[in-house]
Every structure is written in C-alpha cells, then in structure tokens.
PDBQT receptor file of N, H, CA, C and O in Angstrom, charges set to zero:
ATOM      1  N   MET A   1     -17.105   0.822   8.098  1.00  0.00    +0.000 N 
ATOM      2  CA  MET A   1     -15.714   0.752   7.767  1.00  0.00    +0.000 C 
ATOM      3  C   MET A   1     -15.108   2.120   8.061  1.00  0.00    +0.000 C 
ATOM      4  O   MET A   1     -15.701   3.154   7.754  1.00  0.00    +0.000 OA
ATOM      5  N   LYS A   2     -13.918   2.112   8.660  1.00  0.00    +0.000 N 
ATOM      6  H   LYS A   2     -13.437   1.272   8.910  1.00  0.00    +0.000 HD
ATOM      7  CA  LYS A   2     -13.176   3.343   8.884  1.00  0.00    +0.000 C 
ATOM      8  C   LYS A   2     -11.997   3.367   7.940  1.00  0.00    +0.000 C 
ATOM      9  O   LYS A   2     -11.361   2.343   7.690  1.00  0.00    +0.000 OA
ATOM     10  N   MET A   3     -11.715   4.535   7.421  1.00  0.00    +0.000 N 
ATOM     11  H   MET A   3     -12.231   5.367   7.623  1.00  0.00    +0.000 HD
ATOM     12  CA  MET A   3     -10.577   4.693   6.520  1.00  0.00    +0.000 C 
ATOM     13  C   MET A   3      -9.770   5.900   6.967  1.00  0.00    +0.000 C 
ATOM     14  O   MET A   3     -10.324   6.908   7.405  1.00  0.00    +0.000 OA
ATOM     15  N   HIS A   4      -8.454   5.782   6.852  1.00  0.00    +0.000 N 
ATOM     16  H   HIS A   4      -8.004   4.962   6.497  1.00  0.00    +0.000 HD
ATOM     17  CA  HIS A   4      -7.552   6.876   7.153  1.00  0.00    +0.000 C 
ATOM     18  C   HIS A   4      -6.716   7.133   5.918  1.00  0.00    +0.000 C 
ATOM     19  O   HIS A   4      -6.333   6.199   5.214  1.00  0.00    +0.000 OA
ATOM     20  N   PHE A   5      -6.437   8.383   5.656  1.00  0.00    +0.000 N 
ATOM     21  H   PHE A   5      -6.748   9.142   6.228  1.00  0.00    +0.000 HD
ATOM     22  CA  PHE A   5      -5.620   8.747   4.509  1.00  0.00    +0.000 C 
ATOM     23  C   PHE A   5      -4.433   9.572   4.982  1.00  0.00    +0.000 C 
ATOM     24  O   PHE A   5      -4.562  10.398   5.885  1.00  0.00    +0.000 OA
ATOM     25  N   TYR A   6      -3.296   9.347   4.379  1.00  0.00    +0.000 N 
ATOM     26  H   TYR A   6      -3.191   8.675   3.645  1.00  0.00    +0.000 HD
ATOM     27  CA  TYR A   6      -2.073  10.074   4.688  1.00  0.00    +0.000 C 
ATOM     28  C   TYR A   6      -1.524  10.676   3.402  1.00  0.00    +0.000 C 
ATOM     29  O   TYR A   6      -1.661  10.100   2.322  1.00  0.00    +0.000 OA
ATOM     30  N   VAL A   7      -0.910  11.825   3.531  1.00  0.00    +0.000 N 
ATOM     31  H   VAL A   7      -0.798  12.293   4.408  1.00  0.00    +0.000 HD
ATOM     32  CA  VAL A   7      -0.222  12.448   2.412  1.00  0.00    +0.000 C 
ATOM     33  C   VAL A   7       1.266  12.307   2.688  1.00  0.00    +0.000 C 
ATOM     34  O   VAL A   7       1.763  12.786   3.707  1.00  0.00    +0.000 OA
ATOM     35  N   VAL A   8       1.976  11.649   1.779  1.00  0.00    +0.000 N 
ATOM     36  H   VAL A   8       1.572  11.260   0.951  1.00  0.00    +0.000 HD
ATOM     37  CA  VAL A   8       3.403  11.390   1.951  1.00  0.00    +0.000 C 
ATOM     38  C   VAL A   8       4.175  12.250   0.967  1.00  0.00    +0.000 C 
ATOM     39  O   VAL A   8       3.922  12.216  -0.237  1.00  0.00    +0.000 OA
ATOM     40  N   LYS A   9       5.114  13.018   1.487  1.00  0.00    +0.000 N 
ATOM     41  H   LYS A   9       5.320  13.046   2.465  1.00  0.00    +0.000 HD
ATOM     42  CA  LYS A   9       5.950  13.843   0.633  1.00  0.00    +0.000 C 
ATOM     43  C   LYS A   9       7.086  12.970   0.104  1.00  0.00    +0.000 C 
ATOM     44  O   LYS A   9       7.826  12.366   0.881  1.00  0.00    +0.000 OA
ATOM     45  N   GLY A  10       7.218  12.908  -1.212  1.00  0.00    +0.000 N 
ATOM     46  H   GLY A  10       6.618  13.398  -1.843  1.00  0.00    +0.000 HD
ATOM     47  CA  GLY A  10       8.265  12.091  -1.824  1.00  0.00    +0.000 C 
ATOM     48  C   GLY A  10       7.749  11.459  -3.099  1.00  0.00    +0.000 C 
ATOM     49  O   GLY A  10       6.707  11.845  -3.628  1.00  0.00    +0.000 OA
ATOM     50  N   ASP A  11       8.496  10.481  -3.583  1.00  0.00    +0.000 N 
ATOM     51  H   ASP A  11       9.343  10.167  -3.153  1.00  0.00    +0.000 HD
ATOM     52  CA  ASP A  11       8.101   9.824  -4.825  1.00  0.00    +0.000 C 
ATOM     53  C   ASP A  11       7.087   8.711  -4.563  1.00  0.00    +0.000 C 
ATOM     54  O   ASP A  11       6.757   8.416  -3.414  1.00  0.00    +0.000 OA
ATOM     55  N   VAL A  12       6.605   8.110  -5.624  1.00  0.00    +0.000 N 
ATOM     56  H   VAL A  12       6.872   8.350  -6.557  1.00  0.00    +0.000 HD
ATOM     57  CA  VAL A  12       5.576   7.074  -5.531  1.00  0.00    +0.000 C 
ATOM     58  C   VAL A  12       6.052   5.897  -4.699  1.00  0.00    +0.000 C 
ATOM     59  O   VAL A  12       5.298   5.381  -3.874  1.00  0.00    +0.000 OA
ATOM     60  N   ASN A  13       7.283   5.465  -4.900  1.00  0.00    +0.000 N 
ATOM     61  H   ASN A  13       7.895   5.884  -5.570  1.00  0.00    +0.000 HD
ATOM     62  CA  ASN A  13       7.782   4.299  -4.163  1.00  0.00    +0.000 C 
ATOM     63  C   ASN A  13       7.862   4.568  -2.662  1.00  0.00    +0.000 C 
ATOM     64  O   ASN A  13       7.631   3.660  -1.864  1.00  0.00    +0.000 OA
ATOM     65  N   ALA A  14       8.186   5.801  -2.261  1.00  0.00    +0.000 N 
ATOM     66  H   ALA A  14       8.374   6.539  -2.909  1.00  0.00    +0.000 HD
ATOM     67  CA  ALA A  14       8.198   6.145  -0.841  1.00  0.00    +0.000 C 
ATOM     68  C   ALA A  14       6.783   6.052  -0.275  1.00  0.00    +0.000 C 
ATOM     69  O   ALA A  14       6.585   5.568   0.840  1.00  0.00    +0.000 OA
ATOM     70  N   GLY A  15       5.809   6.515  -1.042  1.00  0.00    +0.000 N 
ATOM     71  H   GLY A  15       5.971   6.908  -1.947  1.00  0.00    +0.000 HD
ATOM     72  CA  GLY A  15       4.413   6.413  -0.610  1.00  0.00    +0.000 C 
ATOM     73  C   GLY A  15       3.949   4.977  -0.483  1.00  0.00    +0.000 C 
ATOM     74  O   GLY A  15       3.266   4.627   0.479  1.00  0.00    +0.000 OA
ATOM     75  N   LEU A  16       4.311   4.146  -1.439  1.00  0.00    +0.000 N 
ATOM     76  H   LEU A  16       4.866   4.431  -2.221  1.00  0.00    +0.000 HD
ATOM     77  CA  LEU A  16       3.917   2.735  -1.379  1.00  0.00    +0.000 C 
ATOM     78  C   LEU A  16       4.584   2.019  -0.208  1.00  0.00    +0.000 C 
ATOM     79  O   LEU A  16       3.955   1.200   0.463  1.00  0.00    +0.000 OA
ATOM     80  N   LYS A  17       5.853   2.327   0.036  1.00  0.00    +0.000 N 
ATOM     81  H   LYS A  17       6.364   2.992  -0.508  1.00  0.00    +0.000 HD
ATOM     82  CA  LYS A  17       6.568   1.701   1.162  1.00  0.00    +0.000 C 
ATOM     83  C   LYS A  17       5.902   2.086   2.479  1.00  0.00    +0.000 C 
ATOM     84  O   LYS A  17       5.708   1.237   3.349  1.00  0.00    +0.000 OA
ATOM     85  N   PHE A  18       5.551   3.362   2.629  1.00  0.00    +0.000 N 
ATOM     86  H   PHE A  18       5.708   4.052   1.922  1.00  0.00    +0.000 HD
ATOM     87  CA  PHE A  18       4.872   3.831   3.831  1.00  0.00    +0.000 C 
ATOM     88  C   PHE A  18       3.513   3.152   3.978  1.00  0.00    +0.000 C 
ATOM     89  O   PHE A  18       3.174   2.673   5.061  1.00  0.00    +0.000 OA
ATOM     90  N   GLU A  19       2.755   3.107   2.928  1.00  0.00    +0.000 N 
ATOM     91  H   GLU A  19       3.031   3.496   2.048  1.00  0.00    +0.000 HD
ATOM     92  CA  GLU A  19       1.410   2.498   2.957  1.00  0.00    +0.000 C 
ATOM     93  C   GLU A  19       1.482   1.029   3.336  1.00  0.00    +0.000 C 
ATOM     94  O   GLU A  19       0.701   0.561   4.164  1.00  0.00    +0.000 OA
ATOM     95  N   ASN A  20       2.404   0.305   2.742  1.00  0.00    +0.000 N 
ATOM     96  H   ASN A  20       3.039   0.685   2.070  1.00  0.00    +0.000 HD
ATOM     97  CA  ASN A  20       2.509  -1.118   3.029  1.00  0.00    +0.000 C 
ATOM     98  C   ASN A  20       2.956  -1.384   4.464  1.00  0.00    +0.000 C 
ATOM     99  O   ASN A  20       2.640  -2.438   5.015  1.00  0.00    +0.000 OA
ATOM    100  N   SER A  21       3.686  -0.451   5.081  1.00  0.00    +0.000 N 
ATOM    101  H   SER A  21       3.943   0.405   4.633  1.00  0.00    +0.000 HD
ATOM    102  CA  SER A  21       4.101  -0.631   6.471  1.00  0.00    +0.000 C 
ATOM    103  C   SER A  21       2.941  -0.389   7.443  1.00  0.00    +0.000 C 
ATOM    104  O   SER A  21       2.976  -0.880   8.572  1.00  0.00    +0.000 OA
ATOM    105  N   LEU A  22       1.923   0.353   7.026  1.00  0.00    +0.000 N 
ATOM    106  H   LEU A  22       1.894   0.751   6.109  1.00  0.00    +0.000 HD
ATOM    107  CA  LEU A  22       0.774   0.640   7.891  1.00  0.00    +0.000 C 
ATOM    108  C   LEU A  22      -0.252  -0.489   7.909  1.00  0.00    +0.000 C 
ATOM    109  O   LEU A  22      -0.886  -0.729   8.936  1.00  0.00    +0.000 OA
ATOM    110  N   ASN A  23      -0.419  -1.169   6.812  1.00  0.00    +0.000 N 
ATOM    111  H   ASN A  23       0.097  -0.974   5.977  1.00  0.00    +0.000 HD
ATOM    112  CA  ASN A  23      -1.473  -2.183   6.691  1.00  0.00    +0.000 C 
ATOM    113  C   ASN A  23      -1.064  -3.456   7.412  1.00  0.00    +0.000 C 
ATOM    114  O   ASN A  23      -0.171  -4.176   6.966  1.00  0.00    +0.000 OA
ATOM    115  N   THR A  24      -1.727  -3.727   8.531  1.00  0.00    +0.000 N 
ATOM    116  H   THR A  24      -2.452  -3.142   8.894  1.00  0.00    +0.000 HD
ATOM    117  CA  THR A  24      -1.395  -4.909   9.326  1.00  0.00    +0.000 C 
ATOM    118  C   THR A  24      -2.553  -5.894   9.429  1.00  0.00    +0.000 C 
ATOM    119  O   THR A  24      -2.403  -6.945  10.052  1.00  0.00    +0.000 OA
ATOM    120  N   ARG A  25      -3.670  -5.592   8.851  1.00  0.00    +0.000 N 
ATOM    121  H   ARG A  25      -3.792  -4.738   8.345  1.00  0.00    +0.000 HD
ATOM    122  CA  ARG A  25      -4.839  -6.478   8.860  1.00  0.00    +0.000 C 
ATOM    123  C   ARG A  25      -5.036  -7.049   7.455  1.00  0.00    +0.000 C 
ATOM    124  O   ARG A  25      -4.260  -6.731   6.553  1.00  0.00    +0.000 OA
ATOM    125  N   PRO A  26      -6.045  -7.876   7.253  1.00  0.00    +0.000 N 
ATOM    126  CA  PRO A  26      -6.269  -8.348   5.871  1.00  0.00    +0.000 C 
ATOM    127  C   PRO A  26      -6.304  -7.144   4.940  1.00  0.00    +0.000 C 
ATOM    128  O   PRO A  26      -7.087  -6.214   5.132  1.00  0.00    +0.000 OA
ATOM    129  N   THR A  27      -5.464  -7.179   3.958  1.00  0.00    +0.000 N 
ATOM    130  H   THR A  27      -4.828  -7.935   3.803  1.00  0.00    +0.000 HD
ATOM    131  CA  THR A  27      -5.273  -5.979   3.155  1.00  0.00    +0.000 C 
ATOM    132  C   THR A  27      -4.729  -6.347   1.790  1.00  0.00    +0.000 C 
ATOM    133  O   THR A  27      -4.688  -7.520   1.419  1.00  0.00    +0.000 OA
ATOM    134  N   TYR A  28      -4.327  -5.371   1.073  1.00  0.00    +0.000 N 
ATOM    135  H   TYR A  28      -4.361  -4.418   1.374  1.00  0.00    +0.000 HD
ATOM    136  CA  TYR A  28      -3.718  -5.561  -0.235  1.00  0.00    +0.000 C 
ATOM    137  C   TYR A  28      -2.312  -4.977  -0.224  1.00  0.00    +0.000 C 
ATOM    138  O   TYR A  28      -2.097  -3.882   0.297  1.00  0.00    +0.000 OA
ATOM    139  N   TYR A  29      -1.363  -5.694  -0.790  1.00  0.00    +0.000 N 
ATOM    140  H   TYR A  29      -1.537  -6.583  -1.213  1.00  0.00    +0.000 HD
ATOM    141  CA  TYR A  29      -0.003  -5.212  -0.961  1.00  0.00    +0.000 C 
ATOM    142  C   TYR A  29       0.060  -4.519  -2.313  1.00  0.00    +0.000 C 
ATOM    143  O   TYR A  29      -0.264  -5.123  -3.336  1.00  0.00    +0.000 OA
ATOM    144  N   LEU A  30       0.468  -3.272  -2.326  1.00  0.00    +0.000 N 
ATOM    145  H   LEU A  30       0.731  -2.782  -1.495  1.00  0.00    +0.000 HD
ATOM    146  CA  LEU A  30       0.499  -2.485  -3.557  1.00  0.00    +0.000 C 
ATOM    147  C   LEU A  30       1.921  -2.352  -4.076  1.00  0.00    +0.000 C 
ATOM    148  O   LEU A  30       2.865  -2.223  -3.297  1.00  0.00    +0.000 OA
ATOM    149  N   LYS A  31       2.073  -2.385  -5.403  1.00  0.00    +0.000 N 
ATOM    150  H   LYS A  31       1.306  -2.490  -6.036  1.00  0.00    +0.000 HD
ATOM    151  CA  LYS A  31       3.374  -2.169  -6.028  1.00  0.00    +0.000 C 
ATOM    152  C   LYS A  31       3.159  -1.654  -7.442  1.00  0.00    +0.000 C 
ATOM    153  O   LYS A  31       2.061  -1.735  -7.991  1.00  0.00    +0.000 OA
ATOM    154  N   ILE A  32       4.213  -1.130  -8.011  1.00  0.00    +0.000 N 
ATOM    155  H   ILE A  32       5.106  -1.063  -7.565  1.00  0.00    +0.000 HD
ATOM    156  CA  ILE A  32       4.165  -0.658  -9.386  1.00  0.00    +0.000 C 
ATOM    157  C   ILE A  32       5.024  -1.576 -10.237  1.00  0.00    +0.000 C 
ATOM    158  O   ILE A  32       6.200  -1.786  -9.938  1.00  0.00    +0.000 OA
ATOM    159  N   GLU A  33       4.445  -2.122 -11.291  1.00  0.00    +0.000 N 
ATOM    160  H   GLU A  33       3.490  -1.952 -11.534  1.00  0.00    +0.000 HD
ATOM    161  CA  GLU A  33       5.141  -2.981 -12.247  1.00  0.00    +0.000 C 
ATOM    162  C   GLU A  33       4.774  -2.503 -13.644  1.00  0.00    +0.000 C 
ATOM    163  O   GLU A  33       3.602  -2.280 -13.945  1.00  0.00    +0.000 OA
ATOM    164  N   ASP A  34       5.767  -2.350 -14.479  1.00  0.00    +0.000 N 
ATOM    165  H   ASP A  34       6.719  -2.532 -14.235  1.00  0.00    +0.000 HD
ATOM    166  CA  ASP A  34       5.534  -1.905 -15.857  1.00  0.00    +0.000 C 
ATOM    167  C   ASP A  34       4.681  -0.638 -15.909  1.00  0.00    +0.000 C 
ATOM    168  O   ASP A  34       3.788  -0.504 -16.746  1.00  0.00    +0.000 OA
ATOM    169  N   LYS A  35       4.979   0.286 -14.996  1.00  0.00    +0.000 N 
ATOM    170  H   LYS A  35       5.704   0.177 -14.317  1.00  0.00    +0.000 HD
ATOM    171  CA  LYS A  35       4.299   1.578 -14.924  1.00  0.00    +0.000 C 
ATOM    172  C   LYS A  35       2.813   1.481 -14.619  1.00  0.00    +0.000 C 
ATOM    173  O   LYS A  35       2.045   2.389 -14.935  1.00  0.00    +0.000 OA
ATOM    174  N   GLN A  36       2.406   0.354 -13.991  1.00  0.00    +0.000 N 
ATOM    175  H   GLN A  36       3.031  -0.384 -13.734  1.00  0.00    +0.000 HD
ATOM    176  CA  GLN A  36       1.008   0.188 -13.604  1.00  0.00    +0.000 C 
ATOM    177  C   GLN A  36       0.936  -0.248 -12.143  1.00  0.00    +0.000 C 
ATOM    178  O   GLN A  36       1.789  -0.991 -11.658  1.00  0.00    +0.000 OA
ATOM    179  N   LEU A  37      -0.093   0.224 -11.458  1.00  0.00    +0.000 N 
ATOM    180  H   LEU A  37      -0.786   0.827 -11.852  1.00  0.00    +0.000 HD
ATOM    181  CA  LEU A  37      -0.315  -0.170 -10.082  1.00  0.00    +0.000 C 
ATOM    182  C   LEU A  37      -0.859  -1.594 -10.056  1.00  0.00    +0.000 C 
ATOM    183  O   LEU A  37      -1.858  -1.894 -10.710  1.00  0.00    +0.000 OA
ATOM    184  N   LYS A  38      -0.202  -2.466  -9.301  1.00  0.00    +0.000 N 
ATOM    185  H   LYS A  38       0.609  -2.222  -8.770  1.00  0.00    +0.000 HD
ATOM    186  CA  LYS A  38      -0.640  -3.859  -9.157  1.00  0.00    +0.000 C 
ATOM    187  C   LYS A  38      -0.921  -4.106  -7.681  1.00  0.00    +0.000 C 
ATOM    188  O   LYS A  38      -0.357  -3.425  -6.825  1.00  0.00    +0.000 OA
ATOM    189  N   TYR A  39      -1.775  -5.060  -7.372  1.00  0.00    +0.000 N 
ATOM    190  H   TYR A  39      -2.233  -5.614  -8.068  1.00  0.00    +0.000 HD
ATOM    191  CA  TYR A  39      -2.066  -5.379  -5.989  1.00  0.00    +0.000 C 
ATOM    192  C   TYR A  39      -2.194  -6.883  -5.800  1.00  0.00    +0.000 C 
ATOM    193  O   TYR A  39      -2.503  -7.631  -6.728  1.00  0.00    +0.000 OA
ATOM    194  N   GLU A  40      -1.945  -7.293  -4.568  1.00  0.00    +0.000 N 
ATOM    195  H   GLU A  40      -1.693  -6.685  -3.814  1.00  0.00    +0.000 HD
ATOM    196  CA  GLU A  40      -2.045  -8.707  -4.193  1.00  0.00    +0.000 C 
ATOM    197  C   GLU A  40      -2.708  -8.756  -2.830  1.00  0.00    +0.000 C 
ATOM    198  O   GLU A  40      -2.276  -8.064  -1.908  1.00  0.00    +0.000 OA
ATOM    199  N   LYS A  41      -3.744  -9.559  -2.686  1.00  0.00    +0.000 N 
ATOM    200  H   LYS A  41      -4.094 -10.122  -3.434  1.00  0.00    +0.000 HD
ATOM    201  CA  LYS A  41      -4.449  -9.651  -1.408  1.00  0.00    +0.000 C 
ATOM    202  C   LYS A  41      -3.596 -10.444  -0.438  1.00  0.00    +0.000 C 
ATOM    203  O   LYS A  41      -3.065 -11.505  -0.768  1.00  0.00    +0.000 OA
ATOM    204  N   VAL A  42      -3.478  -9.900   0.776  1.00  0.00    +0.000 N 
ATOM    205  H   VAL A  42      -3.910  -9.039   1.043  1.00  0.00    +0.000 HD
ATOM    206  CA  VAL A  42      -2.697 -10.546   1.826  1.00  0.00    +0.000 C 
ATOM    207  C   VAL A  42      -3.668 -10.955   2.925  1.00  0.00    +0.000 C 
ATOM    208  O   VAL A  42      -4.419 -10.127   3.442  1.00  0.00    +0.000 OA
ATOM    209  N   ILE A  43      -3.650 -12.230   3.276  1.00  0.00    +0.000 N 
ATOM    210  H   ILE A  43      -3.040 -12.903   2.856  1.00  0.00    +0.000 HD
ATOM    211  CA  ILE A  43      -4.515 -12.741   4.317  1.00  0.00    +0.000 C 
ATOM    212  C   ILE A  43      -3.627 -13.217   5.476  1.00  0.00    +0.000 C 
ATOM    213  O   ILE A  43      -2.836 -14.143   5.299  1.00  0.00    +0.000 OA
ATOM    214  N   PRO A  44      -3.746 -12.594   6.663  1.00  0.00    +0.000 N 
ATOM    215  CA  PRO A  44      -2.908 -13.019   7.785  1.00  0.00    +0.000 C 
ATOM    216  C   PRO A  44      -3.190 -14.463   8.184  1.00  0.00    +0.000 C 
ATOM    217  O   PRO A  44      -4.296 -14.977   8.016  1.00  0.00    +0.000 OA
ATOM    218  N   GLN A  45      -2.168 -15.084   8.708  1.00  0.00    +0.000 N 
ATOM    219  H   GLN A  45      -1.270 -14.666   8.844  1.00  0.00    +0.000 HD
ATOM    220  CA  GLN A  45      -2.320 -16.492   9.114  1.00  0.00    +0.000 C 
ATOM    221  C   GLN A  45      -2.516 -16.601  10.594  1.00  0.00    +0.000 C 
ATOM    222  O   GLN A  45      -2.661 -17.706  11.117  1.00  0.00    +0.000 OA
TER     223      GLN A  45
C-alpha cells in the first residue's frame, strides 16, 4: 500500500475539503459532526 500525506494550511474544514477532493478510489469520506470526526465508506460504481 502506498500512502501520501499533505499538510494543509488553514482550518479543519479546509483540510477535510482538500482531502475529500483527492480521494478518487474506494475510500472514506471524512466530516466533522458534533465535534467528532465521522467517516463513511465510499465505493465507486
């Protein structure tokens, strides 16, 4: 498995928006709800 990491300058939501735009394969969609990190598995069709 290969992994890449990026450091995003800005707030948490800017980082999550950037991260979600990069993931184009089977992945997890990340978001913050009630001050907690939540995720949902995304399976391409």
